[in-house]
PDB file of N, CA, C and O in Angstrom:
ATOM      1  N   MET A   1      27.374  10.996  21.076  1.00  0.00           N
ATOM      2  CA  MET A   1      25.941  10.057  21.370  1.00  0.00           C
ATOM      3  C   MET A   1      24.502   9.982  20.201  1.00  0.00           C
ATOM      4  O   MET A   1      23.476   9.304  20.270  1.00  0.00           O
ATOM      5  N   PHE A   2      24.857  10.753  19.400  1.00  0.00           N
ATOM      6  CA  PHE A   2      23.997  11.023  18.861  1.00  0.00           C
ATOM      7  C   PHE A   2      24.405  11.188  17.442  1.00  0.00           C
ATOM      8  O   PHE A   2      23.528  11.282  16.583  1.00  0.00           O
ATOM      9  N   LYS A   3      25.501  11.225  17.165  1.00  0.00           N
ATOM     10  CA  LYS A   3      26.600  10.536  15.805  1.00  0.00           C
ATOM     11  C   LYS A   3      25.446   9.073  15.231  1.00  0.00           C
ATOM     12  O   LYS A   3      25.035   8.908  14.083  1.00  0.00           O
ATOM     13  N   ASN A   4      25.091   8.000  16.714  1.00  0.00           N
ATOM     14  CA  ASN A   4      24.677   6.349  16.582  1.00  0.00           C
ATOM     15  C   ASN A   4      23.464   6.976  15.783  1.00  0.00           C
ATOM     16  O   ASN A   4      22.989   6.094  15.068  1.00  0.00           O
ATOM     17  N   PHE A   5      22.741   8.256  15.630  1.00  0.00           N
ATOM     18  CA  PHE A   5      20.889   8.099  15.273  1.00  0.00           C
ATOM     19  C   PHE A   5      21.208   9.327  14.258  1.00  0.00           C
ATOM     20  O   PHE A   5      20.235  10.081  14.255  1.00  0.00           O
ATOM     21  N   LYS A   6      22.547   9.924  13.139  1.00  0.00           N
ATOM     22  CA  LYS A   6      22.489  10.382  12.209  1.00  0.00           C
ATOM     23  C   LYS A   6      22.366   9.117  10.792  1.00  0.00           C
ATOM     24  O   LYS A   6      23.141   8.210  10.490  1.00  0.00           O
ATOM     25  N   ILE A   7      21.533   9.396  10.392  1.00  0.00           N
ATOM     26  CA  ILE A   7      21.276   8.901   9.330  1.00  0.00           C
ATOM     27  C   ILE A   7      21.244   9.488   7.522  1.00  0.00           C
ATOM     28  O   ILE A   7      21.102  10.688   7.282  1.00  0.00           O
ATOM     29  N   THR A   8      21.332   8.885   6.866  1.00  0.00           N
ATOM     30  CA  THR A   8      21.864   9.579   5.751  1.00  0.00           C
ATOM     31  C   THR A   8      20.226   9.716   5.187  1.00  0.00           C
ATOM     32  O   THR A   8      19.385   8.958   5.669  1.00  0.00           O
ATOM     33  N   CYS A   9      19.768  10.894   3.969  1.00  0.00           N
ATOM     34  CA  CYS A   9      18.456  10.454   3.737  1.00  0.00           C
ATOM     35  C   CYS A   9      18.321   9.311   3.132  1.00  0.00           C
ATOM     36  O   CYS A   9      17.502   8.618   3.735  1.00  0.00           O
ATOM     37  N   ASP A  10      18.889   8.636   1.924  1.00  0.00           N
ATOM     38  CA  ASP A  10      18.692   7.524   1.634  1.00  0.00           C
ATOM     39  C   ASP A  10      18.335   6.004   2.860  1.00  0.00           C
ATOM     40  O   ASP A  10      17.379   5.272   2.606  1.00  0.00           O
ATOM     41  N   GLU A  11      19.085   5.778   3.906  1.00  0.00           N
ATOM     42  CA  GLU A  11      18.785   5.366   5.188  1.00  0.00           C
ATOM     43  C   GLU A  11      17.347   6.111   5.359  1.00  0.00           C
ATOM     44  O   GLU A  11      16.362   5.381   5.472  1.00  0.00           O
ATOM     45  N   ALA A  12      17.256   6.837   5.371  1.00  0.00           N
ATOM     46  CA  ALA A  12      15.839   7.830   6.057  1.00  0.00           C
ATOM     47  C   ALA A  12      14.693   6.897   5.077  1.00  0.00           C
ATOM     48  O   ALA A  12      13.905   6.021   5.435  1.00  0.00           O
ATOM     49  N   THR A  13      14.992   7.545   3.550  1.00  0.00           N
ATOM     50  CA  THR A  13      13.820   6.748   2.982  1.00  0.00           C
ATOM     51  C   THR A  13      13.605   5.615   3.094  1.00  0.00           C
ATOM     52  O   THR A  13      12.448   5.413   3.462  1.00  0.00           O
ATOM     53  N   THR A  14      14.512   4.244   2.866  1.00  0.00           N
ATOM     54  CA  THR A  14      14.206   3.290   3.707  1.00  0.00           C
ATOM     55  C   THR A  14      13.602   2.462   4.071  1.00  0.00           C
ATOM     56  O   THR A  14      12.812   1.619   3.646  1.00  0.00           O
ATOM     57  N   ILE A  15      14.537   3.103   5.901  1.00  0.00           N
ATOM     58  CA  ILE A  15      13.144   3.275   7.174  1.00  0.00           C
ATOM     59  C   ILE A  15      11.881   3.632   6.774  1.00  0.00           C
ATOM     60  O   ILE A  15      10.803   3.153   7.125  1.00  0.00           O
ATOM     61  N   CYS A  16      12.135   4.584   5.950  1.00  0.00           N
ATOM     62  CA  CYS A  16       9.727   5.425   5.288  1.00  0.00           C
ATOM     63  C   CYS A  16       9.650   4.577   5.584  1.00  0.00           C
ATOM     64  O   CYS A  16       9.274   4.418   6.746  1.00  0.00           O
ATOM     65  N   ASP A  17      10.116   2.778   4.292  1.00  0.00           N
ATOM     66  CA  ASP A  17       9.535   2.395   3.605  1.00  0.00           C
ATOM     67  C   ASP A  17       9.756   1.357   3.972  1.00  0.00           C
ATOM     68  O   ASP A  17       9.834   0.484   3.107  1.00  0.00           O
ATOM     69  N   LYS A  18      10.023   0.850   5.867  1.00  0.00           N
ATOM     70  CA  LYS A  18       9.934   0.194   6.091  1.00  0.00           C
ATOM     71  C   LYS A  18       9.087   0.092   7.075  1.00  0.00           C
ATOM     72  O   LYS A  18       8.300  -0.852   7.139  1.00  0.00           O
ATOM     73  N   ASN A  19       9.133   0.977   7.900  1.00  0.00           N
ATOM     74  CA  ASN A  19       8.201   1.941   8.199  1.00  0.00           C
ATOM     75  C   ASN A  19       6.246   1.849   7.663  1.00  0.00           C
ATOM     76  O   ASN A  19       5.210   1.797   8.326  1.00  0.00           O
ATOM     77  N   GLN A  20       6.477   1.864   6.479  1.00  0.00           N
ATOM     78  CA  GLN A  20       5.470   2.059   6.514  1.00  0.00           C
ATOM     79  C   GLN A  20       4.079   0.441   6.398  1.00  0.00           C
ATOM     80  O   GLN A  20       2.891   0.311   6.692  1.00  0.00           O
ATOM     81  N   TYR A  21       5.343  -0.611   5.713  1.00  0.00           N
ATOM     82  CA  TYR A  21       5.238  -2.166   6.202  1.00  0.00           C
ATOM     83  C   TYR A  21       4.742  -2.792   7.744  1.00  0.00           C
ATOM     84  O   TYR A  21       4.014  -3.731   8.066  1.00  0.00           O
ATOM     85  N   GLY A  22       5.430  -1.896   8.418  1.00  0.00           N
ATOM     86  CA  GLY A  22       5.093  -2.942  10.133  1.00  0.00           C
ATOM     87  C   GLY A  22       7.250  -2.766  10.306  1.00  0.00           C
ATOM     88  O   GLY A  22       7.880  -2.408  11.302  1.00  0.00           O
ATOM     89  N   GLU A  23       7.645  -3.069   9.303  1.00  0.00           N
ATOM     90  CA  GLU A  23       9.382  -3.790   9.710  1.00  0.00           C
ATOM     91  C   GLU A  23      10.224  -3.078  10.383  1.00  0.00           C
ATOM     92  O   GLU A  23      11.311  -3.615  10.597  1.00  0.00           O
ATOM     93  N   ALA A  24       9.989  -1.606  10.946  1.00  0.00           N
ATOM     94  CA  ALA A  24      10.654  -0.823  11.389  1.00  0.00           C
ATOM     95  C   ALA A  24      11.414  -1.003  12.569  1.00  0.00           C
ATOM     96  O   ALA A  24      10.781  -1.502  13.499  1.00  0.00           O
ATOM     97  N   THR A  25      12.617  -0.727  12.784  1.00  0.00           N
ATOM     98  CA  THR A  25      12.334  -1.355  14.389  1.00  0.00           C
ATOM     99  C   THR A  25      12.907  -0.308  15.299  1.00  0.00           C
ATOM    100  O   THR A  25      14.010   0.174  15.040  1.00  0.00           O
ATOM    101  N   PHE A  26      12.027   0.177  16.647  1.00  0.00           N
ATOM    102  CA  PHE A  26      11.879   1.038  17.382  1.00  0.00           C
ATOM    103  C   PHE A  26      12.929   2.389  17.394  1.00  0.00           C
ATOM    104  O   PHE A  26      12.721   3.602  17.414  1.00  0.00           O
ATOM    105  N   VAL A  27      14.479   1.333  17.366  1.00  0.00           N
ATOM    106  CA  VAL A  27      15.658   3.132  17.121  1.00  0.00           C
ATOM    107  C   VAL A  27      15.283   2.618  15.662  1.00  0.00           C
ATOM    108  O   VAL A  27      14.073   2.755  15.842  1.00  0.00           O
ATOM    109  N   GLU A  28      15.357   2.161  14.429  1.00  0.00           N
ATOM    110  CA  GLU A  28      14.506   2.920  13.224  1.00  0.00           C
ATOM    111  C   GLU A  28      13.919   4.232  13.006  1.00  0.00           C
ATOM    112  O   GLU A  28      14.289   5.122  12.241  1.00  0.00           O
ATOM    113  N   LYS A  29      12.527   4.179  14.153  1.00  0.00           N
ATOM    114  CA  LYS A  29      12.250   5.337  13.967  1.00  0.00           C
ATOM    115  C   LYS A  29      12.194   6.500  14.525  1.00  0.00           C
ATOM    116  O   LYS A  29      11.710   7.552  14.107  1.00  0.00           O
ATOM    117  N   VAL A  30      12.848   6.189  15.735  1.00  0.00           N
ATOM    118  CA  VAL A  30      13.759   7.107  16.236  1.00  0.00           C
ATOM    119  C   VAL A  30      14.411   8.225  15.459  1.00  0.00           C
ATOM    120  O   VAL A  30      14.188   9.417  15.248  1.00  0.00           O
ATOM    121  N   LYS A  31      15.638   7.000  15.005  1.00  0.00           N
ATOM    122  CA  LYS A  31      16.552   8.104  14.330  1.00  0.00           C
ATOM    123  C   LYS A  31      15.876   8.420  13.205  1.00  0.00           C
ATOM    124  O   LYS A  31      16.503   9.278  12.583  1.00  0.00           O
ATOM    125  N   LEU A  32      14.681   8.043  12.567  1.00  0.00           N
ATOM    126  CA  LEU A  32      13.809   8.438  11.207  1.00  0.00           C
ATOM    127  C   LEU A  32      13.333   9.574  11.727  1.00  0.00           C
ATOM    128  O   LEU A  32      13.479  10.516  10.948  1.00  0.00           O
ATOM    129  N   GLN A  33      12.512  10.023  13.347  1.00  0.00           N
ATOM    130  CA  GLN A  33      12.014  11.409  13.575  1.00  0.00           C
ATOM    131  C   GLN A  33      13.652  12.207  13.638  1.00  0.00           C
ATOM    132  O   GLN A  33      13.843  13.287  13.079  1.00  0.00           O
ATOM    133  N   LEU A  34      14.458  11.663  14.206  1.00  0.00           N
ATOM    134  CA  LEU A  34      15.156  13.318  14.668  1.00  0.00           C
ATOM    135  C   LEU A  34      16.640  13.519  13.056  1.00  0.00           C
ATOM    136  O   LEU A  34      17.691  14.156  12.994  1.00  0.00           O
ATOM    137  N   HIS A  35      16.087  12.822  12.303  1.00  0.00           N
ATOM    138  CA  HIS A  35      16.302  13.178  10.622  1.00  0.00           C
ATOM    139  C   HIS A  35      15.100  14.284  10.206  1.00  0.00           C
ATOM    140  O   HIS A  35      15.187  15.497  10.396  1.00  0.00           O
ATOM    141  N   PHE A  36      14.677  14.024   9.979  1.00  0.00           N
ATOM    142  CA  PHE A  36      13.667  14.549  10.278  1.00  0.00           C
ATOM    143  C   PHE A  36      13.378  15.929  10.606  1.00  0.00           C
ATOM    144  O   PHE A  36      12.344  16.461  10.200  1.00  0.00           O
ATOM    145  N   LEU A  37      14.536  16.762  11.574  1.00  0.00           N
ATOM    146  CA  LEU A  37      14.651  17.385  11.986  1.00  0.00           C
ATOM    147  C   LEU A  37      15.165  18.452  11.825  1.00  0.00           C
ATOM    148  O   LEU A  37      15.078  19.580  12.310  1.00  0.00           O
ATOM    149  N   SER A  38      15.915  17.770  10.803  1.00  0.00           N
ATOM    150  CA  SER A  38      16.552  18.782   9.677  1.00  0.00           C
ATOM    151  C   SER A  38      16.601  18.481   8.277  1.00  0.00           C
ATOM    152  O   SER A  38      17.477  18.837   7.490  1.00  0.00           O
ATOM    153  N   CYS A  39      15.188  17.527   7.941  1.00  0.00           N
ATOM    154  CA  CYS A  39      15.445  17.560   6.404  1.00  0.00           C
ATOM    155  C   CYS A  39      14.038  17.620   6.470  1.00  0.00           C
ATOM    156  O   CYS A  39      13.245  17.128   7.272  1.00  0.00           O
ATOM    157  N   LYS A  40      13.821  18.612   5.051  1.00  0.00           N
ATOM    158  CA  LYS A  40      12.437  18.823   5.207  1.00  0.00           C
ATOM    159  C   LYS A  40      11.538  18.122   3.878  1.00  0.00           C
ATOM    160  O   LYS A  40      10.330  18.049   3.651  1.00  0.00           O
ATOM    161  N   ILE A  41      13.178  17.494   2.880  1.00  0.00           N
ATOM    162  CA  ILE A  41      12.937  16.460   1.734  1.00  0.00           C
ATOM    163  C   ILE A  41      12.125  15.706   2.420  1.00  0.00           C
ATOM    164  O   ILE A  41      10.930  15.921   2.624  1.00  0.00           O
ATOM    165  N   CYS A  42      13.261  14.113   3.068  1.00  0.00           N
ATOM    166  CA  CYS A  42      12.522  13.333   3.784  1.00  0.00           C
ATOM    167  C   CYS A  42      11.141  13.600   3.938  1.00  0.00           C
ATOM    168  O   CYS A  42      10.222  13.251   3.196  1.00  0.00           O
ATOM    169  N   ARG A  43      11.083  14.492   5.356  1.00  0.00           N
ATOM    170  CA  ARG A  43       9.613  14.431   5.605  1.00  0.00           C
ATOM    171  C   ARG A  43       9.026  14.718   4.764  1.00  0.00           C
ATOM    172  O   ARG A  43       8.127  13.908   4.989  1.00  0.00           O
ATOM    173  N   MET A  44       8.681  15.245   3.833  1.00  0.00           N
ATOM    174  CA  MET A  44       7.917  15.407   2.741  1.00  0.00           C
ATOM    175  C   MET A  44       7.359  14.053   1.750  1.00  0.00           C
ATOM    176  O   MET A  44       6.196  13.762   1.473  1.00  0.00           O
ATOM    177  N   TYR A  45       8.736  13.306   1.308  1.00  0.00           N
ATOM    178  CA  TYR A  45       9.001  11.869   1.027  1.00  0.00           C
ATOM    179  C   TYR A  45       7.882  10.806   1.985  1.00  0.00           C
ATOM    180  O   TYR A  45       7.118  10.099   1.328  1.00  0.00           O
ATOM    181  N   THR A  46       7.833  10.739   3.330  1.00  0.00           N
ATOM    182  CA  THR A  46       6.745  10.316   4.418  1.00  0.00           C
ATOM    183  C   THR A  46       5.423  10.831   4.026  1.00  0.00           C
ATOM    184  O   THR A  46       4.348  10.344   3.678  1.00  0.00           O
ATOM    185  N   LYS A  47       5.842  11.828   4.189  1.00  0.00           N
ATOM    186  CA  LYS A  47       4.106  12.366   3.745  1.00  0.00           C
ATOM    187  C   LYS A  47       3.846  12.161   2.515  1.00  0.00           C
ATOM    188  O   LYS A  47       2.641  11.934   2.402  1.00  0.00           O
ATOM    189  N   HIS A  48       4.480  12.123   1.349  1.00  0.00           N
ATOM    190  CA  HIS A  48       3.958  11.645   0.157  1.00  0.00           C
ATOM    191  C   HIS A  48       3.234   9.923  -0.046  1.00  0.00           C
ATOM    192  O   HIS A  48       2.188   9.568  -0.589  1.00  0.00           O
ATOM    193  N   ASN A  49       4.174   9.237   0.561  1.00  0.00           N
ATOM    194  CA  ASN A  49       4.064   7.875   0.466  1.00  0.00           C
ATOM    195  C   ASN A  49       3.852   7.328   1.434  1.00  0.00           C
ATOM    196  O   ASN A  49       4.142   6.201   1.834  1.00  0.00           O
ATOM    197  N   THR A  50       3.007   8.621   2.093  1.00  0.00           N
ATOM    198  CA  THR A  50       2.522   7.950   2.831  1.00  0.00           C
ATOM    199  C   THR A  50       0.484   8.314   2.636  1.00  0.00           C
ATOM    200  O   THR A  50      -0.315   7.496   3.091  1.00  0.00           O
ATOM    201  N   LEU A  51       0.123   9.290   2.096  1.00  0.00           N
ATOM    202  CA  LEU A  51      -0.357   9.875   0.649  1.00  0.00           C
ATOM    203  C   LEU A  51      -1.107   8.575   0.552  1.00  0.00           C
ATOM    204  O   LEU A  51      -2.081   8.011   1.052  1.00  0.00           O
ATOM    205  N   LEU A  52       0.172   8.316  -0.664  1.00  0.00           N
ATOM    206  CA  LEU A  52       0.063   6.875  -2.261  1.00  0.00           C
ATOM    207  C   LEU A  52      -0.714   5.513  -1.674  1.00  0.00           C
ATOM    208  O   LEU A  52      -1.506   4.730  -2.200  1.00  0.00           O
ATOM    209  N   THR A  53       0.034   5.614   0.000  1.00  0.00           N
ATOM    210  CA  THR A  53      -0.746   4.146   0.039  1.00  0.00           C
ATOM    211  C   THR A  53      -1.858   4.399   0.773  1.00  0.00           C
ATOM    212  O   THR A  53      -2.455   3.377   1.112  1.00  0.00           O
ATOM    213  N   LYS A  54      -2.547   5.892   1.293  1.00  0.00           N
ATOM    214  CA  LYS A  54      -3.606   5.627   1.196  1.00  0.00           C
ATOM    215  C   LYS A  54      -4.874   5.722   0.241  1.00  0.00           C
ATOM    216  O   LYS A  54      -6.053   5.380   0.334  1.00  0.00           O
ATOM    217  N   ILE A  55      -4.023   6.395  -0.800  1.00  0.00           N
ATOM    218  CA  ILE A  55      -5.514   6.408  -2.109  1.00  0.00           C
ATOM    219  C   ILE A  55      -4.758   4.898  -2.906  1.00  0.00           C
ATOM    220  O   ILE A  55      -5.482   4.550  -3.839  1.00  0.00           O
ATOM    221  N   TYR A  56      -3.797   4.180  -2.783  1.00  0.00           N
ATOM    222  CA  TYR A  56      -4.149   3.209  -2.865  1.00  0.00           C
ATOM    223  C   TYR A  56      -5.166   1.501  -2.543  1.00  0.00           C
ATOM    224  O   TYR A  56      -5.854   0.633  -3.079  1.00  0.00           O
ATOM    225  N   LYS A  57      -4.381   2.095  -0.893  1.00  0.00           N
ATOM    226  CA  LYS A  57      -5.766   1.090  -0.805  1.00  0.00           C
ATOM    227  C   LYS A  57      -7.183   1.207  -0.429  1.00  0.00           C
ATOM    228  O   LYS A  57      -7.849   0.506   0.332  1.00  0.00           O
ATOM    229  N   LYS A  58      -7.418   1.964  -0.936  1.00  0.00           N
ATOM    230  CA  LYS A  58      -9.144   3.696  -0.894  1.00  0.00           C
ATOM    231  C   LYS A  58      -9.369   2.325  -2.387  1.00  0.00           C
ATOM    232  O   LYS A  58     -10.189   1.416  -2.263  1.00  0.00           O
ATOM    233  N   LYS A  59      -8.490   2.472  -3.646  1.00  0.00           N
ATOM    234  CA  LYS A  59      -8.516   2.212  -4.424  1.00  0.00           C
ATOM    235  C   LYS A  59      -8.559   0.439  -4.803  1.00  0.00           C
ATOM    236  O   LYS A  59      -8.621  -0.037  -5.937  1.00  0.00           O
ATOM    237  N   ALA A  60      -8.523  -0.084  -3.908  1.00  0.00           N
ATOM    238  CA  ALA A  60      -8.285  -1.167  -4.098  1.00  0.00           C
ATOM    239  C   ALA A  60      -9.193  -2.039  -3.460  1.00  0.00           C
ATOM    240  O   ALA A  60      -9.590  -3.179  -3.703  1.00  0.00           O
ATOM    241  N   LYS A  61      -9.518  -0.826  -2.183  1.00  0.00           N
ATOM    242  CA  LYS A  61     -11.200  -1.379  -1.162  1.00  0.00           C
ATOM    243  C   LYS A  61     -12.097  -1.054  -1.865  1.00  0.00           C
ATOM    244  O   LYS A  61     -13.195  -1.472  -1.498  1.00  0.00           O
ATOM    245  N   SER A  62     -12.063  -0.114  -3.272  1.00  0.00           N
ATOM    246  CA  SER A  62     -13.147   0.064  -4.041  1.00  0.00           C
ATOM    247  C   SER A  62     -13.249  -0.570  -4.787  1.00  0.00           C
ATOM    248  O   SER A  62     -14.409  -0.823  -5.114  1.00  0.00           O
ATOM    249  N   ASP A  63     -11.795  -1.439  -5.765  1.00  0.00           N
ATOM    250  CA  ASP A  63     -11.918  -2.695  -7.258  1.00  0.00           C
ATOM    251  C   ASP A  63     -12.817  -3.915  -6.115  1.00  0.00           C
ATOM    252  O   ASP A  63     -14.009  -4.167  -6.291  1.00  0.00           O
ATOM    253  N   ARG A  64     -12.283  -4.327  -5.386  1.00  0.00           N
ATOM    254  CA  ARG A  64     -12.655  -5.834  -4.736  1.00  0.00           C
ATOM    255  C   ARG A  64     -14.035  -5.128  -4.217  1.00  0.00           C
ATOM    256  O   ARG A  64     -14.692  -6.166  -4.300  1.00  0.00           O
ATOM    257  N   ALA A  65     -14.651  -4.509  -3.911  1.00  0.00           N
ATOM    258  CA  ALA A  65     -16.626  -4.266  -3.313  1.00  0.00           C
ATOM    259  C   ALA A  65     -17.048  -4.012  -4.602  1.00  0.00           C
ATOM    260  O   ALA A  65     -18.238  -3.701  -4.655  1.00  0.00           O
ATOM    261  N   GLN A  66     -16.295  -4.049  -5.968  1.00  0.00           N
ATOM    262  CA  GLN A  66     -16.992  -3.148  -6.852  1.00  0.00           C
ATOM    263  C   GLN A  66     -16.689  -4.786  -8.170  1.00  0.00           C
ATOM    264  O   GLN A  66     -16.806  -4.817  -9.395  1.00  0.00           O
ATOM    265  N   LYS A  67     -16.436  -5.492  -7.538  1.00  0.00           N
ATOM    266  CA  LYS A  67     -15.843  -7.188  -8.394  1.00  0.00           C
ATOM    267  C   LYS A  67     -16.892  -7.683  -7.631  1.00  0.00           C
ATOM    268  O   LYS A  67     -17.703  -8.066  -8.474  1.00  0.00           O
ATOM    269  N   ALA A  68     -17.386  -7.914  -6.446  1.00  0.00           N
ATOM    270  CA  ALA A  68     -18.214  -8.131  -5.884  1.00  0.00           C
ATOM    271  C   ALA A  68     -19.241  -7.987  -5.933  1.00  0.00           C
ATOM    272  O   ALA A  68     -19.894  -8.673  -5.146  1.00  0.00           O
ATOM    273  N   THR A  69     -19.891  -7.185  -6.710  1.00  0.00           N
ATOM    274  CA  THR A  69     -20.916  -7.012  -7.450  1.00  0.00           C
ATOM    275  C   THR A  69     -21.415  -6.604  -8.766  1.00  0.00           C
ATOM    276  O   THR A  69     -22.385  -5.986  -9.206  1.00  0.00           O
ATOM    277  N   LEU A  70     -20.074  -7.362  -9.352  1.00  0.00           N
ATOM    278  CA  LEU A  70     -20.384  -7.053 -10.291  1.00  0.00           C
ATOM    279  C   LEU A  70     -20.364  -8.701 -10.815  1.00  0.00           C
ATOM    280  O   LEU A  70     -20.818  -8.946 -11.932  1.00  0.00           O
ATOM    281  N   CYS A  71     -20.005  -9.437 -10.251  1.00  0.00           N
ATOM    282  CA  CYS A  71     -20.199 -11.153 -10.553  1.00  0.00           C
ATOM    283  C   CYS A  71     -21.799 -11.747 -11.175  1.00  0.00           C
ATOM    284  O   CYS A  71     -22.663 -10.999 -10.717  1.00  0.00           O
ATOM    285  N   MET A  72     -22.277 -12.587 -11.852  1.00  0.00           N
ATOM    286  CA  MET A  72     -22.672 -13.286 -11.999  1.00  0.00           C
ATOM    287  C   MET A  72     -23.305 -14.374 -11.189  1.00  0.00           C
ATOM    288  O   MET A  72     -22.851 -15.391 -10.665  1.00  0.00           O
ATOM    289  N   SER A  73     -24.840 -13.684 -11.270  1.00  0.00           N
ATOM    290  CA  SER A  73     -25.063 -14.513 -10.020  1.00  0.00           C
ATOM    291  C   SER A  73     -25.761 -15.928 -10.523  1.00  0.00           C
ATOM    292  O   SER A  73     -25.991 -15.716 -11.714  1.00  0.00           O
ATOM    293  N   HIS A  74     -26.135 -17.040 -10.260  1.00  0.00           N
ATOM    294  CA  HIS A  74     -25.778 -18.388 -10.459  1.00  0.00           C
ATOM    295  C   HIS A  74     -27.216 -18.696 -11.492  1.00  0.00           C
ATOM    296  O   HIS A  74     -27.404 -19.855 -11.862  1.00  0.00           O
ATOM    297  N   ASP A  75     -28.009 -17.799 -11.838  1.00  0.00           N
ATOM    298  CA  ASP A  75     -29.159 -18.714 -12.446  1.00  0.00           C
ATOM    299  C   ASP A  75     -28.453 -17.874 -13.366  1.00  0.00           C
ATOM    300  O   ASP A  75     -28.389 -18.699 -14.277  1.00  0.00           O
ATOM    301  N   GLU A  76     -27.742 -16.633 -13.929  1.00  0.00           N
ATOM    302  CA  GLU A  76     -26.900 -15.993 -14.951  1.00  0.00           C
ATOM    303  C   GLU A  76     -26.143 -17.517 -15.380  1.00  0.00           C
ATOM    304  O   GLU A  76     -26.411 -18.315 -16.278  1.00  0.00           O
ATOM    305  N   LYS A  77     -25.138 -17.521 -14.364  1.00  0.00           N
ATOM    306  CA  LYS A  77     -24.137 -18.363 -14.892  1.00  0.00           C
ATOM    307  C   LYS A  77     -24.606 -19.958 -15.249  1.00  0.00           C
ATOM    308  O   LYS A  77     -23.947 -20.727 -15.949  1.00  0.00           O
ATOM    309  N   GLU A  78     -25.906 -20.268 -14.599  1.00  0.00           N
ATOM    310  CA  GLU A  78     -26.874 -21.931 -14.989  1.00  0.00           C
ATOM    311  C   GLU A  78     -27.050 -21.679 -16.629  1.00  0.00           C
ATOM    312  O   GLU A  78     -26.717 -22.573 -17.407  1.00  0.00           O
ATOM    313  N   ARG A  79     -27.656 -20.259 -17.173  1.00  0.00           N
ATOM    314  CA  ARG A  79     -28.084 -20.169 -18.620  1.00  0.00           C
ATOM    315  C   ARG A  79     -26.773 -20.256 -19.165  1.00  0.00           C
ATOM    316  O   ARG A  79     -26.633 -21.175 -19.972  1.00  0.00           O
ATOM    317  N   LEU A  80     -25.763 -19.541 -18.941  1.00  0.00           N
ATOM    318  CA  LEU A  80     -24.286 -19.024 -19.850  1.00  0.00           C
ATOM    319  C   LEU A  80     -24.032 -21.303 -19.982  1.00  0.00           C
ATOM    320  O   LEU A  80     -24.410 -22.097 -20.843  1.00  0.00           O
ATOM    321  N   ARG A  81     -23.423 -21.459 -18.960  1.00  0.00           N
ATOM    322  CA  ARG A  81     -23.705 -23.086 -19.365  1.00  0.00           C
ATOM    323  C   ARG A  81     -24.084 -23.604 -20.356  1.00  0.00           C
ATOM    324  O   ARG A  81     -23.420 -24.083 -21.275  1.00  0.00           O
ATOM    325  N   LYS A  82     -25.754 -23.502 -20.152  1.00  0.00           N
ATOM    326  CA  LYS A  82     -27.061 -24.310 -20.975  1.00  0.00           C
ATOM    327  C   LYS A  82     -26.155 -23.806 -22.404  1.00  0.00           C
ATOM    328  O   LYS A  82     -25.658 -24.689 -23.103  1.00  0.00           O
ATOM    329  N   GLU A  83     -25.990 -22.428 -22.758  1.00  0.00           N
ATOM    330  CA  GLU A  83     -25.867 -21.529 -23.636  1.00  0.00           C
ATOM    331  C   GLU A  83     -24.899 -22.503 -24.352  1.00  0.00           C
ATOM    332  O   GLU A  83     -25.195 -23.287 -25.254  1.00  0.00           O
ATOM    333  N   PHE A  84     -23.492 -22.274 -23.689  1.00  0.00           N
ATOM    334  CA  PHE A  84     -22.389 -23.183 -24.049  1.00  0.00           C
ATOM    335  C   PHE A  84     -22.757 -24.648 -24.364  1.00  0.00           C
ATOM    336  O   PHE A  84     -22.297 -25.109 -25.408  1.00  0.00           O
ATOM    337  N   GLU A  85     -23.320 -25.221 -23.799  1.00  0.00           N
ATOM    338  CA  GLU A  85     -23.497 -26.900 -24.224  1.00  0.00           C
ATOM    339  C   GLU A  85     -24.310 -26.986 -25.615  1.00  0.00           C
ATOM    340  O   GLU A  85     -24.056 -27.900 -26.399  1.00  0.00           O
ATOM    341  N   LYS A  86     -25.413 -25.898 -25.941  1.00  0.00           N
ATOM    342  CA  LYS A  86     -26.008 -26.208 -26.835  1.00  0.00           C
ATOM    343  C   LYS A  86     -25.310 -26.256 -28.397  1.00  0.00           C
ATOM    344  O   LYS A  86     -25.399 -26.998 -29.376  1.00  0.00           O
ATOM    345  N   LEU A  87     -24.704 -25.249 -28.102  1.00  0.00           N
ATOM    346  CA  LEU A  87     -23.732 -24.589 -29.321  1.00  0.00           C
ATOM    347  C   LEU A  87     -22.549 -25.244 -29.552  1.00  0.00           C
ATOM    348  O   LEU A  87     -21.885 -25.058 -30.572  1.00  0.00           O
ATOM    349  N   SER A  88     -22.084 -26.388 -28.216  1.00  0.00           N
ATOM    350  CA  SER A  88     -21.029 -27.334 -28.474  1.00  0.00           C
ATOM    351  C   SER A  88     -21.247 -28.330 -29.239  1.00  0.00           C
ATOM    352  O   SER A  88     -20.493 -28.869 -30.049  1.00  0.00           O
ATOM    353  N   ALA A  89     -23.146 -28.743 -28.732  1.00  0.00           N
ATOM    354  CA  ALA A  89     -23.907 -29.740 -28.960  1.00  0.00           C
ATOM    355  C   ALA A  89     -23.786 -30.174 -30.905  1.00  0.00           C
ATOM    356  O   ALA A  89     -24.438 -31.108 -31.370  1.00  0.00           O
TER     357      ALA A  89
END
């Protein structure tokens, strides 16, 4: 019975990646957890992968917030448009 749940490290990393995006099935998650019982490396891979994802999301969120504050105001845009019109006339 447990032979059906035994997976290779390649399969485990694939399931790990799918799981992070919410695409892993319940059976795949069970297989992954059983694989973790015997494989420290895949457990560590999953831990690092999760950490990298959190760091990336935090950085992306920070960048989006920073871009919002770096946008030109309506008045600044209008002044710039007038400057361009003067130069092109």
